[in-house]
ZAMARGU-4260 file (C-alpha; in steps of 0.2 Angstrom, whole numbers, plus 5000, padded with zeros to 4 digits):
<rodrens>
0) 4165/5780/5277 | 4179/5787/5266 | 4190/5774/5256 | 4205/5779/5247 | 4209/5767/5232
5) 4227/5766/5225 | 4237/5753/5216 | 4252/5750/5204 | 4265/5760/5213 | 4279/5750/5204
10) 4292/5755/5216 | 4310/5753/5209 | 4304/5756/5191 | 4317/5759/5178 | 4311/5767/5162
15) 4324/5766/5147 | 4338/5765/5159 | 4332/5779/5171 | 4328/5775/5189 | 4311/5783/5194
20) 4314/5782/5212 | 4316/5801/5215 | 4299/5803/5206 | 4291/5790/5216 | 4298/5797/5232
25) 4290/5814/5227 | 4273/5807/5222 | 4272/5797/5238 | 4276/5812/5248 | 4261/5821/5239
30) 4250/5806/5242 | 4254/5807/5260 | 4250/5826/5261 | 4234/5822/5252 | 4229/5809/5265
35) 4232/5821/5279 | 4219/5832/5271 | 4207/5817/5267 | 4208/5809/5283 | 4201/5792/5276
40) 4194/5778/5286 | 4205/5766/5276 | 4217/5765/5262 | 4217/5751/5249 | 4232/5747/5239
45) 4227/5734/5225 | 4244/5726/5220 | 4260/5730/5211 | 4268/5739/5225 | 4285/5734/5219
50) 4290/5733/5200 | 4299/5717/5202 | 4299/5702/5213 | 4316/5706/5220 | 4316/5725/5223
55) 4332/5734/5228 | 4335/5741/5245 | 4330/5759/5240 | 4313/5753/5234 | 4310/5743/5250
60) 4315/5757/5261 | 4303/5769/5251 | 4288/5757/5254 | 4292/5755/5272 | 4294/5774/5275
65) 4277/5777/5266 | 4267/5764/5276 | 4275/5768/5292 | 4269/5786/5290 | 4252/5782/5284
70) 4248/5767/5296 | 4258/5770/5312 | 4260/5789/5312 | 4244/5794/5305 | 4234/5779/5311
75) 4225/5775/5295 | 4221/5757/5292 | 4229/5749/5276 | 4223/5735/5266 | 4236/5729/5253
80) 4237/5714/5241 | 4250/5708/5229 | 4250/5710/5210 | 4258/5701/5197 | 4274/5711/5199
85) 4276/5707/5218 | 4284/5693/5227 | 4270/5686/5238 | 4282/5680/5251 | 4292/5696/5252
90) 4276/5707/5253 | 4268/5695/5266 | 4283/5695/5278 | 4277/5700/5295 | 4258/5701/5290
95) 4252/5694/5306 | 4261/5706/5317 | 4255/5721/5306 | 4237/5717/5309 | 4239/5724/5327
100) 4241/5741/5319 | 4227/5738/5307 | 4238/5735/5292 | 4231/5720/5283 | 4243/5712/5270
105) 4233/5699/5260 | 4243/5688/5248 | 4237/5670/5251 | 4221/5662/5243 | 4217/5654/5260
110) 4211/5672/5265 | 4199/5675/5251 | 4184/5670/5262 | 4190/5679/5277 | 4184/5697/5275
115) 4192/5712/5283 | 4178/5721/5292 | 4178/5740/5295 | 4162/5748/5301 | 4148/5741/5290
120) 4159/5736/5276 | 4167/5719/5272 | 4183/5720/5261 | 4186/5703/5252 | 4204/5701/5245
125) 4208/5692/5229 | 4227/5692/5228 | 4235/5689/5211 | 4238/5670/5208 | 4243/5660/5193
130) 4230/5648/5185 | 4241/5633/5192 | 4241/5641/5209 | 4222/5642/5209 | 4220/5624/5202
135) 4231/5618/5216 | 4221/5628/5230 | 4204/5622/5224 | 4211/5605/5219 | 4202/5607/5203
140) 4211/5604/5186 | 4196/5610/5176 | 4201/5628/5180 | 4210/5634/5164 | 4206/5652/5162
145) 4206/5668/5173 | 4187/5668/5171 | 4185/5651/5178 | 4197/5655/5192 | 4188/5671/5197
150) 4171/5662/5197 | 4178/5648/5209 | 4185/5661/5221 | 4169/5672/5221 | 4159/5656/5224
155) 4169/5653/5240 | 4168/5671/5246 | 4149/5670/5243 | 4148/5656/5256 | 4152/5668/5270
160) 4145/5684/5262 | 4134/5695/5273 | 4121/5703/5262 | 4116/5715/5276 | 4134/5723/5274
165) 4142/5733/5260 | 4154/5720/5251 | 4169/5726/5242 | 4181/5716/5232 | 4199/5720/5231
170) 4209/5712/5216 | 4223/5713/5203 | 4216/5708/5186 | 4210/5713/5169 | 4191/5716/5165
175) 4186/5714/5147 | 4186/5731/5138 | 4199/5739/5149 | 4212/5751/5142 | 4229/5743/5141
180) 4246/5752/5142 | 4263/5746/5137 | 4270/5745/5154 | 4258/5732/5160 | 4266/5715/5160
185) 4254/5701/5154 | 4246/5691/5169 | 4248/5674/5160 | 4256/5669/5144 | 4245/5658/5132
190) 4228/5661/5140 | 4215/5674/5139 | 4218/5685/5155 | 4203/5696/5155 | 4187/5692/5164
195) 4169/5698/5162 | 4161/5712/5172 | 4146/5701/5177 | 4157/5689/5186 | 4157/5702/5201
200) 4138/5704/5203 | 4138/5699/5221 | 4149/5714/5226 | 4143/5732/5229 | 4160/5739/5223
205) 4176/5731/5215 | 4192/5740/5218 | 4206/5734/5206 | 4224/5736/5201 | 4234/5731/5185
210) 4227/5743/5172 | 4236/5759/5173 | 4223/5771/5166 | 4212/5778/5180 | 4197/5777/5168
215) 4201/5760/5160 | 4183/5754/5161 | 4166/5762/5160 | 4156/5754/5175 | 4145/5759/5189
220) 4153/5748/5201 | 4170/5743/5196 | 4185/5755/5198 | 4203/5755/5193 | 4213/5768/5202
225) 4227/5768/5189 | 4245/5769/5192 | 4252/5782/5203 | 4264/5788/5190 | 4266/5787/5171
230) 4276/5772/5168 | 4277/5771/5149 | 4276/5783/5135 | 4260/5776/5130 | 4253/5783/5146
235) 4260/5801/5142 | 4243/5809/5141 | 4235/5799/5156 | 4231/5808/5172 | 4238/5800/5188
240) 4232/5800/5206 | 4220/5790/5217 | 4201/5786/5218 | 4191/5792/5233 | 4175/5782/5237
245) 4163/5789/5250 | 4149/5778/5257 | 4134/5789/5264 | 4118/5780/5269 | 4123/5765/5260
250) 4126/5774/5244 | 4143/5774/5236 | 4151/5788/5226 | 4168/5789/5218 | 4179/5803/5212
255) 4196/5803/5204 | 4209/5815/5212 | 4224/5819/5202 | 4242/5821/5208 | 4255/5831/5199
260) 4271/5822/5196 | 4289/5829/5198 | 4291/5826/5179 | 4279/5821/5166 | 4282/5810/5151
265) 4281/5818/5134 | 4281/5812/5116 | 4287/5826/5104 | 4286/5824/5085 | 4293/5836/5073
270) 4309/5841/5064 | 4326/5838/5072 | 4332/5856/5069 | 4316/5863/5077 | 4319/5852/5092
275) 4337/5859/5093 | 4332/5877/5091 | 4319/5874/5104 | 4305/5878/5092 | 4294/5863/5097
280) 4281/5866/5111 | 4285/5856/5127 | 4277/5857/5144 | 4294/5858/5153 | 4312/5855/5148
285) 4315/5844/5163 | 4301/5831/5158 | 4305/5814/5152 | 4305/5814/5133 | 4303/5802/5118
290) 4307/5812/5103 | 4301/5806/5086 | 4310/5817/5073 | 4313/5819/5055 | 4329/5825/5045
295) 4343/5820/5057 | 4352/5807/5046 | 4366/5819/5044 | 4369/5822/5063 | 4382/5812/5073
300) 4375/5807/5089 | 4358/5817/5089 | 4353/5810/5106 | 4368/5818/5114 | 4364/5835/5106
305) 4346/5833/5112 | 4351/5829/5130 | 4361/5845/5131 | 4345/5854/5130 | 4332/5842/5136
310) 4343/5832/5150 | 4329/5819/5153 | 4328/5813/5135 | 4325/5794/5136 | 4320/5789/5118
315) 4323/5795/5101 | 4315/5788/5085 | 4320/5793/5067 | 4304/5797/5058 | 4312/5801/5042
320) 4307/5784/5034 | 4288/5783/5031 | 4282/5765/5028 | 4264/5769/5028 | 4262/5766/5009
325) 4259/5748/5006 | 4274/5739/4999 | 4265/5730/4985 | 4258/5747/4979 | 4276/5755/4980
330) 4284/5740/4970 | 4272/5742/4956 | 4275/5761/4955 | 4294/5759/4956 | 4294/5746/4942
335) 4288/5760/4930 | 4302/5772/4934 | 4320/5772/4927 | 4335/5770/4939 | 4340/5788/4940
340) 4322/5794/4944 | 4321/5781/4958 | 4337/5788/4966 | 4330/5806/4964 | 4314/5801/4973
345) 4323/5791/4986 | 4334/5806/4990 | 4319/5818/4991 | 4309/5806/5003 | 4324/5806/5015
350) 4329/5824/5014 | 4313/5833/5008 | 4325/5841/4995 | 4329/5838/4977 | 4346/5833/4970
355) 4356/5848/4964 | 4362/5848/4946 | 4380/5843/4951 | 4373/5829/4962 | 4362/5823/4947
360) 4377/5823/4936 | 4387/5812/4948 | 4373/5800/4950 | 4371/5798/4931 | 4390/5795/4930
365) 4390/5782/4943 | 4375/5773/4935 | 4384/5774/4919 | 4399/5766/4926 | 4389/5752/4934
370) 4378/5748/4920 | 4390/5751/4905 | 4407/5749/4912 | 4411/5767/4907 | 4426/5773/4917
375) 4426/5791/4909
</rodrens>
């Protein structure tokens, strides 16, 4: 059996004011082409199909088009569950009808002990739910953490688990030690959201969403597929794609398959003039950029000038100021200096240049006027 594992599509995502819908259309087209080549027995989408609970019309149409192609036209079974970004009700609409075409949308805790059987594999789904929702479902107020909620859910699954089959869990959560990204919204405010790896020991394989790095955790039976695109500049160096799992003679192997996006995210550091003169190395001028530059305090609207050369510049940070030196240490050193020297040092730290003779004279004259009241 061949299983494709993907997650965290975040359709409708906006990054620094820029809609990524064109990039998402492109990557889903490439994913569909890859599925034509792979011909999998099932595709698992482990949550966060949308970026918000109220996706816009274009995002909804993009998802509908993708699943229509994969499930109806290509006849591939799909298993989808919700993540913390999704609206359970919106994603679950029409789920009973879709099962006739082997598209299984699982967003309700009531289905956690109702596995989806495909061949010799039982897929258990654990949709994202808040602590309060899990408390209510089990009528157990003692559940106060994600670890406790997971333990309770797995115990319920174990009541019906067939040990003669291969049992796979699909979920959307954080395993302890996983690599985090800036674009991942916390699952819960005010409580530890991560769970331990040993909580899944009943399963032969665990397929997860939420963490965007495809190698978020080192484990021989837990997989994150990672997000399908780079969704924050903290992910700029992360590869994106999907995981392919193959089961042969009850042995499970997995492999990460990378997909090339329409545009990558790049973080570029250096001097402003070098950026304008196109002397800084970039992968492609049409990529999405976060520039971190020095020596641009004299420039009016540096972002505008950068966008004339790099049209998809989304962020600009002035790195002229370096606050790495501890303030306490700096304060002690400053107290040893006279006022003119402090100004000279400040000017040099900002511009990497020394005051000219005429500038020095002007500073001394101003200081004299301020301190002594000299108007000459």
